[in-house]
N, C-alpha and C positions, 0 to 999 in steps of 0.2 A: 631235592626232589619236588618238582612242579608237577602240580595234577592240573587235569584237564576236568571239569564239570558238565557232566552229559546230561543235558535236564529236557525230557521227554514224555517221561512215563509217570502217572498219577498215582499209581499204586507201588506196594513192592516191588523187588525184583525177584526172580525166580532162576534165570537163567543167562549169560552171557558166555560167548564165545568168539574167538577169533575166525576167518577162513583161514587158508593154508598159506597164503602170501602174508598175509597180517594187515593187508592193508584197508579191510572192513573192519568191524565190530557191531555184533547181532547181538539182541536185548530182546527179553521177554520178561513178562510183568504179570501180576495178578489184573491190569486193566485191558486184557485181551488185545492189545494193539504191537505186534512183533517191530522195532524198529530197526536199520542198520544205520552205521554210523563211519564216518573216516576215521581211522584209530589215531592220525599222526594229528588233526587239530580238533577233533570232537564236533565235526558239522555231521549234522543228521541228514540222510540222503533222503529218507522215506519212512512210512511206515507201511504195512500189508493188514490191510482192514478186508476183516470177515469172521473173525472167530467173534463166538458170545458169550465165551467165559475166560476163566483164567489160563493161562498158556503158562503149563509147566515146563515145557523141555522145546531145546531146537535143535537140529545137525544142520552143518550147510556140506554141498557135494564139494569134493575135489578140485572141479575147476570153477568153482564160484558162481555157479549159474542157477542152480536151484536151492531153497531151503524147503526144509520138513520143520512143522511145529506141530505139539503136542498138547490136547487143551481139555479141559472140563467139559466141553461142550458137545463130548465124546467123539469128536474128529481128529484125526492126524490130514494136515494139507500139504499140500508142496507148492510152492510157489516160485513165480520166475523171478530170481532176484533182481534181473536191470529194470522190469518194467513195473513190479509188483503186484503182477496178475496173480490171482489163484489159478495153478494147472490143474491140480485134482484132489479130492478128497475123499477118505477113506472113513467109514461110519462106522464104530465098533457097534455090535448086533444088538446088544441087552441095554443101551445106552448109559455105558462104564464109563469113567471118564478116563482119559489116555493121557499117562503119565510120563512115559519116554518116548522118545523117537530117536533110531542112529541109524545113518546109511552105511550100507555093508562096504568093506574096501574095493575098490572099482565101480562103487555107485550102481551096479546092476539091482542089487535087492536093498532092500532096508527092512526096520523091524518098529512095531510098535506094542506096546506094555498097557494093559486096561487093569485097571484097577480091581479088587474084589469089593464089588458092591451088587445092591439088587439081587442078592443071592447066588450071584455067579463067583466064581475063582476067580483070581487072576488069570490073565493069560498073556502068552508073548505070541505074537502075530506076526510071522515073515512072507512079506510081499515083494512081488517083480517090479521093477522100476524099468518102463520102456524107453527107449531113447529118442523116440517121437512123442511128446506128451498127451498127441493126439489119441496115439494108441492105447494109453494106459486104461487098465482096467484094475477091481478093486478084487481081483480072484486072490486066495490067499495059499501060498505055497504051503507054509507049515503053521500049524496050531499049537502051542507047548503050555499046556494048562498046571499052574505053577501051585502044589499043594503048599499044606501051611501058610506062612508068612507073607504079606503083600511084598511085590518090588519095589522099591522105592528108584534105584538106579540101574542103568543096565549101560551094556558096551559088548560091542565086538571084540574078539581077540585078534592077534595078528594071524591074516591069510584067511578071518572068516571061518579057523578051523573050529572055536568054541564062542558062543554066547555067557558072556560075565554080568551073573546080577548080584546087586548088592540088596537087601532085607530088613524089612521094620525091627525085626527081632536080633538083629547084628550078625546073621548068617550071608556070606559071601557064597555064591553056586558057580557050577560051571555045566552048560549044557552045550549037547550036540545038536549045531540048527537043520542038519540033516535028519535023522532020525528022530529029533523031540526029547533024547534021553536024557537023565541028570549023568553027568559023568563025577563030578565030584561036589562037596558041599562042606563048607568048615563054618564054625561061631566063632568068629574075630571077635566080635564088640559086643559088649553088653546092653547097648542100645540101638536104637535107629541108625540106620547108615545114610546117612545124607548128601554124601558126593562120592564118585570114585573119577578118578582120571589118570590115565597111561603115561607110561613113561615114552619118549621117543620112540623108542624102539619095539616098543610093547612089551617089552620081556618082563617088565612089575608096574605095578601101577600102587595107587596111593588111594586111603579111603578114609573119609571123615565122618564121626559118628557124632551121634548126642552123648556118650556115656563120657566125653571130656577129653577125647583121645582122637589120635590121625595114626594110620598105620601104613608102611611101606609092604606091599605083598608079592610075593614071587607067583608070576602069572601060571606058571607049568605045575605048581604043586599045592600054591594057595596056603604056602607056609609063609608066617609072618616076620621080617626080617628087621625091620626098626619100626620103636613105637613114640610117640609123640606124647607125651602129657599137657593138659592144660587144666586151669580150673573154672572151664564154661563149655557149655556144649559148641561142639565143630560143626560148622555148619558146610564148609567148604575147603576142600584143599587142592595143592596144584601142586607139580614140579618142573623147576626152570629145564628149559630146553639148553640153560647154555654152561651153568653152575651148578656143582652139588649143592644145591637149594631148594627147599621146599616152602610155602604159604600156608597160613592156616588162617580162617575168619570164620566169626560167629558171634557167639552170645547169649544173653537166655531167650526163654521164650517170648514172642512176641509181645503177651498179653503181660509181662513184667516190665516191659522196656519204659512203660514212664513212672516206675519206680525206681530209674535206674539213671545217675548224673553221667554225662557223656565223658565226663572229666575221670571218671573211674578208670578208665583204659580198658573197659569191656567189650568197646568195638572197633577194636586196633585189626592190622592184617599184621599176623605176627612173622617175622622170619625163623626158621630154623638150618643149621646145616642138614645135609642128607648123613653123611655117615657118621656126626660126632653127636649126634641129637641136641646139639646145644644150639639156644635162642641166641639169634646174632641181631635183630632187630625189631623194631616195631612203626609202621605207618598209620598217622590217625586220620581222621576226616571225616566217619559216617556218625549221622546221631542216632542210628541203632543197630540192630542185628546185622552183621554181612551174611547174604544168605548165597552168592556166588562169585566164583574166584578166576582169572586164567590170564596165565601169561603170554604174552605174545609170541610169537613163533623162533622170534630171533633172541626173546629172552632179554631184552634190552628194557621195555615198559611191562607195564601187568595193571587189569583193571578190576576193579571191586562193583558188585552191584549190593546195595542195602536193603532193608527194612524200609529205611529212609525215602526210597523210588529213585536214589540218584545213580547215577554211575558216575566211578570217579578213575582216570585213567592218570596214572602215574609213570613218569620215564625216570629209570635210574640215573642218580650222578654218577661222575667217574669214580669216586673211591668205593663205590661200591663194587667196579669190578677190579680195581686195587687191593680190596682187600684178601688176605688170605691166611690160612693157619700156618702155623711154621712146618707143620706134618705135608702143607699142599705145597709148600716151595722147595722144600726137599724132593718133592717127587719131581720137579719140572729139571 
């Protein structure tokens, strides 16, 4: 498995994401400069300059023309992917850090989530996205105030029917974006939910948590379908769009990294079979905890971003595609 090392960030990675076609890979980190790369060879196309703090999250429009970023500088910004130019910025009213951003399906709306700081509660803001950037305004369609534990991850569900949020106390919640009402809330983890990624058809999702586990959850019922245990905090989890596999990444808290030898295997990407829940492989490489993971849309490669400031892109060998459990061969 040959890796490509993407060197462009000077601080730890917070999020990486492929565009829909998979030809571009976007990355954000604590160094305030989002980057875009060619995913097949790791060439950096450019950076998006303007933020004044850690960039926590990003999302790309369906046509790959626009990029949204969420930052600790209390803004959500929209960028032109081709020129790197900032098109618009939404500023949180009470200077709260923006933790999460996401385009709704169809790219007509977007949401951003602000942190519970400065005596303010955590809030989900839903805004309209204008077709022409010159017509864009900062008017908010809906503001959902989140009581209790703060939101750490959020995603739109299928057909924008619900917004799903993962919380610091391990709770997973469903919200109605029209009315702003809480539809359902279930405590599925004993620690902070650090990542949430949907399956290709958005019928289920995988969550990662600091309680040393990842879980596959049904999107309609929020019922836990599968659980994967490790011996360290899980910072990132992703589902393969091609095979019945998941991958997990993590490590201990950043402040304890210097006490751990990379050879101890704490900083590997681990692969599990989605159904049988058995570990099927590990990929080494990072010198610190893995903070973010993403499968390529075709399922033939994946990328990982770590506390060490590097993004690594790995292409699967042929034997990865040939490997099957006896039960899987019987199905064919």
